[in-house]
N, C-alpha and C positions, 0 to 999 in steps of 0.2 A: 503494502501499499504506499501511496507518495506521503513524502513529508507533510505538503496541505492538507491531504484526507486524513492523517492524523492530527492534526491540528483544529482541521474541522471538528471530529471526534470528544477530542479535547473541549472546545466550545460548545455542543450539543450537551457535554453529562453537565454542564455546569448550568446551561440557560444559553437562552437567545446572543446573537453578538448585539454590543449596547446601541448601535442607534437602532435597531428591529424595533426595539420598544416604543420611541420616539415618532416610528414612520407608521406603527400599527396604532396610536394611541389618535394622529393626523386623522389617519384615511376612516378609523370610526369616529371620529367627529363630524369631519365631512359628509359621510353615509347620514348620518343622524341628522345634521344640518338639511342635508335635500332632503330625506324624507319629511321633517316637519314641514320643510318651504313646499312642496308639492303636493301633502295634504292641505295643510292652509287654500294652497292655490286653488285646491277642488275644490274646497267650502267654499270659499268666497265665490267662485264660478256658479254653482249651482244653487245660491241664494239667487244669484243677481238674474240666473234663464229664467227659476223659478217665480220672482217676485215683478221681475220685468212686463209681464203679461198684464199687469194690473187685472186679470180676473181673479173668479173666486175659485177656478176648477181645478187647482196646484195646489201642495202645501208641503214642507218638510214634512217628516214623520220619524218616531224614533229611532224606524230601522236606517234614517240615513248615516247611521256613525260606520255601517260598513261600507260604505266609501272608501274611508279609512282602511282600511287593512286589505281592499281590491287594488286601490291605488298603489301602498306600496307594494303588492306583491305583483301588480302586475310592470311597475318598474324595475324591477330588480328581473322579471322575466324578459323584461327588451334592452336591460344591460346597462340602463339610468343611473346604478349605485356600483359597480366593478369596475366603471368605464376609466375615471380617475386614477385610480392606485397602478393605472400599469404608464400613466401620461405625466411626461413634465408639467408639458402645457395642459392647465384643466380649463377649456374654455367651453363657453353654455353654446358658442354659434353653432360648433361643428355639430352638438348635437340636436341641434333644432328639429330636423326631421322624424328623429325620433320621439322627441313631445311633443310632434303634432300626430304622431302613431298613436300616442299616450293617451291625449285628449280626443282622437277619434274614437278609441277603442272605448274609452271612458265616458263619453254622450251616448254613444252604441248600448252600451252597459246597463247606463241608468234607465235606459229608454224601452231595455227588452225588459227593464226588474223595474219599472214605474210604481206598480202596481203593489210592491214590497217597498222601496224603500221609499218613496213618495204617497201622499195622499193626494190621488188625482192623478192625469198623465198630465204628458209633456206634448206640445204642439210642436211643429216643424220649423219655424220659429226662436223657438226654447232650446230645440235641438241644435240648434247652428249657431245660437248665445254660448251655451254651454260650451261648445268645440273651439270656439275665438276665444274667451272669456279663458277657460283652462290654458289653452295654449299660451298667451299670453302671458297670464298670471303667472305660472310655472316658467317659462324664461325668464320675467324679470327675477320672480321667486330663487330662480338658482344660479343666478347674475351675483345677489345681495349675499346668497350662502356664501357661495367662492369668495367673494370677494372680504365673507367677515371673517372666513376658516385661514383665507391668507395674512389678515391683517393680525389676527389672535394667537399664531402658532410663528414658530421660527422658521427660518430658509431648511428645504433639507439639502442637505450635505452629500455631495457628490465627488466622485472621484472619476476619472478619464483614465482607461486602461491604454495609452496608445502613446505615441510621439506629445515630446513639448510642445510642437506645432498645432499639433491637431488639438491639446487641449487648451490653449491659448484662444484656439477657434472657437469651440465649444464653450469656453470662459465668457467670449466677447455676446455669445451670440444670448447664451443666459441674462446677461446685463442687461441687454438691450431688450429681450421679451418683457412686454406687459404683461402676459399673464400667466408668467412662471415667476413662481415663489422658492429659487434653486440657487445654491452659490459650488462654484467648483472649488474645494480645500486642498485639488494638488489632484497629480500625475503618475501615475504607477506607468513606467515603462515594460513594453514587452522584450525591446531588444539589451541584453541582459548589456551593451560596450557603450552605451547611451550615457554622457558624461552627468552625473550630479548636478552639475553648475550647467545649465542649458546657454546657451550663445544668446536666444531671445531672454531678455531679464524680465519681459514683459507674460511668459509664458507662467502657468500656476508650477508650484513649487515641484520638485522629482520628490517623491515620499520611501522611491524603494523603485524593486523591478517586481516580477507578479509572480516570484518563487518567498516575496514574503508578504504577498497579499492577505492570506487573512489578518495575520498579525495587523497591517494597516488598516483593515474594515474594524478591528477591534479600538486598535489605539486614538483612532481618529472618528470613531461611533460615524464612518457611513453607513449613509440610507442607500444612497444607488452608485452601482458602477454603470457607468457610458464606456463602452468596448467601441475600441476605433480601430478593424483588426485591420493590420498591415500584410503585404505580400508572403512572410513568412509566420510560420509557430501558429498553425491552424490546429495541429492538434492543442496545443499548448490553451490557446484561446476556449478552444471547445470545452479542457479542463477546466480550465477558470471559471469559466460558463455555470458549469455543473454547482464548485464550491460554492459561490456566490451564491445563488439558489438556496442550496444545502443551507446556507446558515441564513438565509429568511429576508437577505439583502434584497434591494430592486434590480433590477437589470436595463437597460436598454442598450440597443446596438446603434451603431452608426455607419451602417452600408454601401459603401463607395455606388452599390448597383445602382441604388435608388436613383443618381443624380445622372442618370440613362433612363429608367423604366420607368421612373416616378410611383406615386404611395396607388396609383388606378389599376395594378398589375391584379390578376387573378392565381389565387392556389387551385392546382389541379391536382387531387388525390389518384396515383397509379400502382393499385394494388401494393400500396406502403410508400410506396418513392413517391415523394414532392416536387412536385416542377410549377412554376413559377412563371404562366400566362401574359406576355407581355400585348398590349394594344397597340394596334397600329398611331403612329405619330398625325399628329392632325383633326381636323374635325372630318366626320364624312359630309354629304351633302342635304343630307337630314338636319344634321348638329349645324352646318352653315347656316343653312332656311332658320332655322330654330333663333338662333343667335341674333339673323338680320332683325327678323320680329320683333325680338326683344330689343334690340337700338334702335330701329323707328320708334316704336311703341313708347322707348324711355324718353330718349332727347324728346319727342313731340311733345308729351308730357311735360319734363322740366323746361324746355324752351317755354310752355303756354306759362308755367306757375311762376317760372322765373324771369318774366317780360318787365316787369316792374324795378330789380335788381337789375337789369341789363341798361337801362335806361339812368338809374344811379350811377352804375359804375361806368356810362360812356362818359355822362357830363364830369364826375370827378377825374375822367384825362382828361378831358376838352381844359378843364380849368385848370390842372396845376402844371399842365405843360403844354408847350408849343408840340402840334405833329396831328397825325391820325390818330384814331380810337384806337383801331385795329393794327396789331400787327401780323403779318404773314410772314412763315420762315418755312425753307425747304425742307424737310424731312423727307426718311424714308419711308416705306410704306408694306403694304403686302409684295409679296415676289421682289420686292426693290426698285418697286414703282415708285417715282417722287411724286411728291404731292406738296401742296402749301397747307401748313397748318396755321388756323387763325388764334390769336389769344387780345386779350386787350391788352393794349401799350402801355409795359411796366418799367421802358425805360427812355433814355432821353433818344430823342432822333438819331443816328447813325452809330450806335451803340456799337455794331458788330466791328467798324471800322476801328475802334480802341480792344479791340479781343487781347491780340497780339501783347500788346502795350501789357496791361493787366497780368499774361501768362505767367508770371513768376508769383503773383498772388492765390494763385491755382491753389483749392484744398480738394479736390476730390480726386479718386485713384483713377489708375487705369485708363485712360483716355478723357475722360469726364470734364468740364470743365464749371465749376461753381466758386464762389467767394463770399465769403461773410463778409455782411453790409458792402456789397458790392455798390461803385460810387456811382453807376452809369445809371442806375434806379431812382425815380422820383419820389415824391412822397407821397403819392398815391398809389406807386406800384410797389412802395415795400410794404403794405396792409393787404393790396389784393395777393401778390406772394407768398406773403405769408398764412394767408387763409386760405390759397390756392384758385382766389375768383376768377385771377386772371385767364384762366382753364376753360371756360363755361362758355366761350365762341369754337371751343370745339367741338360743339353738339351741332354747330352747322357742318361740319365735317362728320359725325357721324351718319346723320341725313344724307349726307353725299354718297356714301358707301367708303368713304376713305379709311374713316377709322372706326372704331368700336366704344362703346360704355368699357370694356374691360379690354386689357389684351396688354401684347408686350410694351415695353418704352420707343415710343419714336426716336428716332435718333435722327441728326441734322448728319451730311454727308459726308464731313470728317472724321465723324467716329464712328458710325457704320463703314468707312473704311477699315477701321481696324479689327471689324468681326471677321474672322476667316472661318473654313472647314467646315465641320459640324456645326458650329456656334451659329452660323446664318440659318440654320431653319428654322430659327425664331423666327422668320420673314414668313413662315408659312400661315402665319394668321395676325389678322389686320393689329395693326397696334390701338391702343387702348388709351383712353383718357386716366386712365388709372389702371391700376394694377397689383400683382404681387409686388414689384419694385416699389410704389408708392408705399404702400402699407408696411414696408420692413423699414422704411427710413430711404427715398431714393438719393437723398445730398449724400448717404453716409455711405452707399453699397459699391463698393470699387467697380471695372465691369467685367474684370474677368467671373463676380460673383451674379452680376446683372444677368448673364448673356445667359448662363445657369439657370437662376430664376426662371425668364423667359419661355428657355427649351422647356422647361420643366411646366409649366404652365402649358403650352401644346399637347404636353403627354397624359394631362391629366385632364382638359377640359372637360365640364359638365357645365347644365346649367345652375346647378347648386351650387359649384366653384365660385360662378358667377356672381351669383346674389351674396357668395360671403364675400367678397371681396367690396362689391360694392355698401353692405353693411358696415364692413372694418374700415372703409374708408372714410366714413363718416364720422368717426371719433378720433379719425384722424385729422380731419380737417377741422374740429371743432376745439383741436388741443393746441391748433397754431403751427403744427408742423410744417406746413409747405415749403417746398423750395421751389 
């Protein structure tokens, strides 16, 4: 038996690893809070639905208490209580389809058993009200519960099993992510030859190599190990995963394969042999049609709603600087086609002519150009850029079919010239007004990271992905993070 497994036996004899008790308490608190919020939301929705009709044919009965265990059981079956314990990023947005499913099941079950749980019967409008209210209230309740648990508990202690460079990348991602409550306390090297003092001082400290993994987990009260496997040591990695799981510590794997195939792949079981089915890259004709219909309807509705704001912004541009209201710029669209992208003018006229003079002040990496406090920006432009309001005229580009509401970042020709090889597959999808690049922080993402994000968008597209990105763009803009 290996020394690692001997260490596991000793720890199991004396109890769980030190960090496991903390993560178990956190997970239990999370599940209880979510359960309380689900039940509370269901009862409030039921009261609204029953008494919204102002009629006297329906009322609550003592048997309405049966709704509580039903909601908890249904949520458990759907998987709404077990998901968080496996994930670092605990977000309600990703589980909204399951919440909608739960709301429909609750409304259907209540309607079928109305003679038991209610005194009377539900009309069709009441069933619809119950479904809608329970969906909205459960979503808001889960957002509140997760925020409360995150505020009330300590950060999840993680180590990275991999190189110093990967550990630095993971630590930076966790620091930037808003929906995670975790910290990287160090990394454990897979390569025994890696020096104890990494060349990159910004990387998390090296705690040792994987041969001392069990002792490190105990000493640093580690709750999760993030594994970034390299080219060698496959058997050692598999053994390490078995050891970590035996100790009750959580495991997350950072597979390089997903940088190509994305997360929407399917698992195929062939007599106990698991295969990963990789979907076709890009959008099918039916998907393109669905996306185009969504774009046209969405852009048309937004233009009508935002027309007064358009007028106000146009006046602000004219009153604060000389020149036209709109600014058009050549951008590279789908399949490399050049189009004129519209914006409200946020800079002085002729700003492009002094771009090279400001090149030394560029703060973006990998070929992008961004300056904090750009002197070319006007007073009105500064506010519009911080709130991304200068991007609104691109709704016209969407209606013209040159852009989409959601898609890869549209690049100017000189930036696009830096994209080569497989990275140009990002152009298989129309560029978007917003996208994963924006909600992740467009100004902070270097070019090589951005093209991977754009590629994965094309590899994973779904209408629900677009909806999630649009919803996540709203708090990004309200947080005045636009660039």
